[in-house]
N, C-alpha and C positions, 0 to 999 in steps of 0.2 A: 608558875607551873602550868596554870590553865592556858596562858598565852603560848607557852612552849609546846604544849600538847596540840593546840590548834594548828601551829605551824607544822608540826610533825605530820598531822593528818593531811594538811594541804600538800605537803611534799609527796606523800604517798599517792594522793590523788593525781598530782601532776605527773608523777612517774608512770602511773597506770595509763593516763591519757596519752602520754608520749609513746608508750608501747603500742597503744591502739593505732596511733597515727603512722607509726613505722611499719605496721603490718601492711604489705602490698596487696592490692586487689588481685584476684586471680587473672591470669593472662587469658584474653579471649581466644577461643579455639579458631584457628584459621582453616576453615573447611570450605571446600568447593568440589563440585562434581562427585560428591559422596566420599571424598578422601580428606583426611586430616593432613594438610599440606606440610605441616611442620615435621611430619614423619618421613619426608622425602627431600631429596635435592630436586628442586623444581626448575624446569626450563620452559619459559614462555616464548612463543614465537608467532610470526605471521608467515603464511606460505607465500612465497614470491614466485613470479613468473619463471617457469623452467624447473621449479622444485618438484621432486617426486618423493613418494613415500619412502622408497629405498634410499634415496640420497639423504633424506632427513635422518633416518635411523643410522645410516652409515657414518654420518657426522658425529654420532654419539656412541660409537663403538659396537654397533650390532653388525656381526659379520654377514656376508652375502648369502651364505647358506641358510642362516636363521631368518633373514629377510624373506627369502623365497618360501620357506616353510610357513611363516606368518601369513604371507599374502595368499597362499593356497588354502590355508585353514580358514581364514576369515572372509574370503571373497564373496560368500553368499550374503553376509551381513554388512560388510564394509569393503567397497571396491577401491583398492589403493590407487587404481588408475584414474579415479574421478575426483581426486582432491583438487580444490579450486584455489587459484591465486587470490589472496586477500582474506582467506579464512584464517582464523586463529587456531593454534594448536598448543598443546602442553605435553611435555614428557616428564614423567615422574621416575626418578632414579632412587635406588636403594642407598641408604647411608652406610655403605660398606666401603672397603678399600678401593674397589673398582668402580664405584658409583654405577652399578649395573642397571640399565634401563628396565623398568617394570611395566609401565603403562604409557600408551600413546593416546591422547585425548584430542579428537578432532571436533571442532565446533561447526556443525552443519549450518547453523544460523544462531540467532541470539538466544533461542530457547532449546533447540534440539542439539544433541551432541552424541558422539560415539566413543565408547571406551574400548580400546584394543589392548588386551593383555599381551605383552611382548617379552615376558620373563619366562620362568620355567613352565608356567601354564599359559597356553595361547588361547585366546578367546576374543569375541567381539560382541558388544551389546549396545543397542540404541537406547538412549535415555533422554529425559526432559528435565530442565531446571524447574524448580517449584514456581508456579505462576499463580498469582492471585488476581481476582477480578474486582474492580471498583466501579460502581455506578456513578455517573455524573449527570448533573442538570446544568446546562449552560445557555447563555444567550449572547447575542452580539448585534451590532448595527454597522451598516456599510456607510463609510464616509468617503472613501475613494475606491477601494477594491475589497473583494471578499477575503483575500489573503491578509490584508492589513486589518480587517475587522476581526479575524481570528487571532492574529498576532497581538492585537491590542488587549485581548482578554487573557493573554498568556497561555493560549491553547495550542495544541499540536497542529502543524500545518496539514496533517493527515485529514483533519476535519474538512478542509477545503475540498479534497478529492471525494470524501464521503458525501458531502452535500451536492457536489456536481454530479456524482454518480446517481444519487437518488432523484434529483430534479432535472436530469439531462433531457428528459422528454417533455417537461412541462414549463421550465423556466429558461429563457435565453440569457445565459450568464454573460453574454457580450453586451447586454442592455440593462445591467443592474443600475439602480438609481441611488443617489445619496439619500439615506434615510431608510432604505430597505433593511428589514430586521429578521433575525432567525432565532429559534430556540430548539434545543435538542435534548433528548434523553438517550444516553449511550453508555457503554461500558469500556473501560480501559484495562489493558493487561500490564501487570508489573511482575518482574522477575525478582524473587526473594523479597517481595513487598517494597522494593525501593527503586528498581530500574524500570523506567517506562519502556514497554515493549510493543506499543501499537494499540490500535482500536480493535476491540473484540467484536462489538456488535452495536448497531444503531437501532434502538427500539422504536423511536418516534421522533418526528421533527415537524416544525412548522416554519415556513419561509414566507415572510410578509413582503411581497413584491408589488410595488405600485398600489399599496393599500389593500391588496387582495391577499388573504392568507392561504397558502398552499400547505395543507396537512399531508403527512406521510406516516403510515403505520406499517411496520413489518409484520407480515402475516403469512403463514404457510397454508396454501390451498391444496397443493398437490402433495399428498402424503406418500406417494410412490417415490418421487424424486427427492422429497425432503427439501426442496429449494424454495425458500420464502421469497415473496415479492412485496413491493410497497403499494398500498392503496390509500385513498383519501378518506375523509370522514363520511363520504356517501357510498363507500365500497367500490369506487371506481379505480381502475388500475392507473398508476402513474406512468407505467411503461407505454411507449408508443411503438408503432410499426417501424418508425424511423427515429434515429438519434437526431438531436438538434444540430450536431456538428460532427465532422470526422476526426476532430482532435479533442483531447481532454483538457479543456481550459486553455484557450489561447486568445487571440484577438482578431477581429475582422479588419483586414487592411484595404479591401476593395469589395464593394457589393455588386450584385447583378444589376446591370444597366444597359440600356440600348445605345448609350453614347458615353465613351470614356476615352481620354487621351492615352494611348498605349505607351508605356514608359520605355519600351525597347524599339518599337517600330516608328515612334514619334509621329503618330497620326491618330485622328479620331476614328473610333470604330466601336461596335457593340462589344460589351463584356458579358457574355452569357454564363457567368459563373460567380461564385463567391470565394474570395481569397482569404485564407486564414494564415496570418504570419506566425511563425514559430521557429524555434531553434532548429538548426540542421540536425537530423537524426531523430526528431520527435516522431513517435509512432503515429501512423495514420490508420484509422479503423474503418471498416465497412459500416455504414449507417443502418443497414438492415440485412437480413438473411438474403442469400441469393447465389447466383452462379457467375463466376468470372468469365466474361465473354471476350476480354482483351487484356493482355498483360504484355505491353510492348513499348516501343520508343519511336518518336517522330521528332523532327527538328523543332517543331513548334511546341508540342506537348511535353517533350522530354520523356522521362520514364513515366508511364501512366498505367492505370488499371481502370477497367470498366466492368461494372457488375449489373446484371439483369436480375431484378428482384421478383418480378412477375410480368404478366403481359402488359401491365400498365406502367410500371416504374423501372427506371434505369438510372444509375449514378456513375460518375466518372471522377477520377482523382489524378491531377496532373502535377508535373515538375518534381517527382520523387527523386531522392538521391539513390534509392534502391527499392526494387519491387520484391514483395514477399510472398506472392502467389503466382500460380500458373493458369493458363487458359483451361477452362473446363472445371476448375476446382470449385467445390461448394464452400461457401463461407457463412459464418453466423454473424449476427449483429455484434459488433465490438471486436471481431477478429482483426488482428494487425495485418494489413494488406501491403504496407510499404512504409517508407520513412521520408520525412520532410527533406526537401533539397531545393535546388534552383536550376535543374536541368531544363533544356529547351529555352523558350523565350521568357526568361525570368530575370529580374534584377536582384533578387534576394531570396532567402529560404522561405518558402510558403507552400501551401497546397491550394490549388484551384479546384473547388468542388462544383461539379456540374450535375444538373438534375433534369431528367426527361420524364414527361408524362405523355404516354401514347406517341412516343417518337419526337415530341416537340420540347425543346429546351425551355425551362421555366425557372422562375425564382422560387426555391423551396420554401422561403419564408412567407410566401403568399398562398401556399397550398393548404387545403383542409385535409391533412393527412390522417390515415386510420390509426386507431389506438388498439392496445392489447385488450384481451378479454377481461371483463369485469367479473366480480364475484356473483355467482348465480343467486337468484332471488331466494331459493330454498336454504342457502347458507348465510344469508345476510344477518339473521338474528344472532347466530353464533359469532359472527365477525364483530358486530356492534357490541356484544357483551365482552368480547376479548379486548377491545380498544377503549372501552368506557373509562377505566381507571387511568390509562395512559393519556387520554385526551384531557381529563381533569387535571392531571399532574402537569401537562404541558401548559394549559391555560393559566395555571397558578404561578408559573415561572414569570417574573416581571421582565418585560422587554427592556433592553438597554436603550437609553436615550442618547441622542447625538450630542 
């Protein structure tokens, strides 16, 4: 009897456990853009070249009169004429017999989107996906190139551009050496805590180039514009009057020299410029603020732009595929003035960068060029207090060894 009772109890327990196993976990809610998608018939799509807002709605049963009404009602918030090829969209339809379209969702970018009510109630509202910010501390070492150094650490290639932007006035990225090291404290953006959405902010960095550490701390001096700049550990500005190069991260294919064999003319002559090889269409930027004094074409220069920066300095940019400025136009440092090409006497896509001091062509890499304004003495104590913790945190990050 005792044995029988024990078996009966075991059977009951087994039955209860089986019942527990058979109970299914609740189905996760499929929610996006603030909607429970399981409540709708969902159409996902990508806008193709030639698509219009009207065409897309027409394909899903919205009549032309309703399309016109929607367009007129929402045009102040959502301009239907400005939808862009390559952007994603979603149409949510009611689960009724006609599958009536209720919402059109246009993804402006990875974070921002617009919800257009296209059912009985017509409306439009701009929204953002939930974005979280994560702080990171990283380091890397250059073995062959900065891009590879970043990739070896499993980091986003966006950091290459962040570093080149920060140090473009103080480090020649065409002369990086094996063993150069960097450390950074920065923040990344994530959509819904999972999808990487870019770099939010770089707070501090140090780039050890040729055994010399170049510190950079982001700090807001001008409270009127709210635009922060980068300064070093001595409160000196990293920004210079001139950029190091007219391209964002390329390679020098030919330097300034008094004697070079010209690849097209097949003779020895002076090359009074610096050639930067890059892919056709790469943006070319003005290396400093100034006024365009020439935007033209010649058989030798091809499409070219010349910029006067002040009474002392002038720069010129040759062989463009296309010019992006006109004579007399004011440009700021970093403005795109044209695009890399091979017009004129050129064998391949590049920009020839020429530099004048008081009307004489010189090698820009041999000039003692002016820098931006440093932090004023009366503000230095506040600056040093602000960067103290960041510098300590940077110094405590171990450098990566080769």
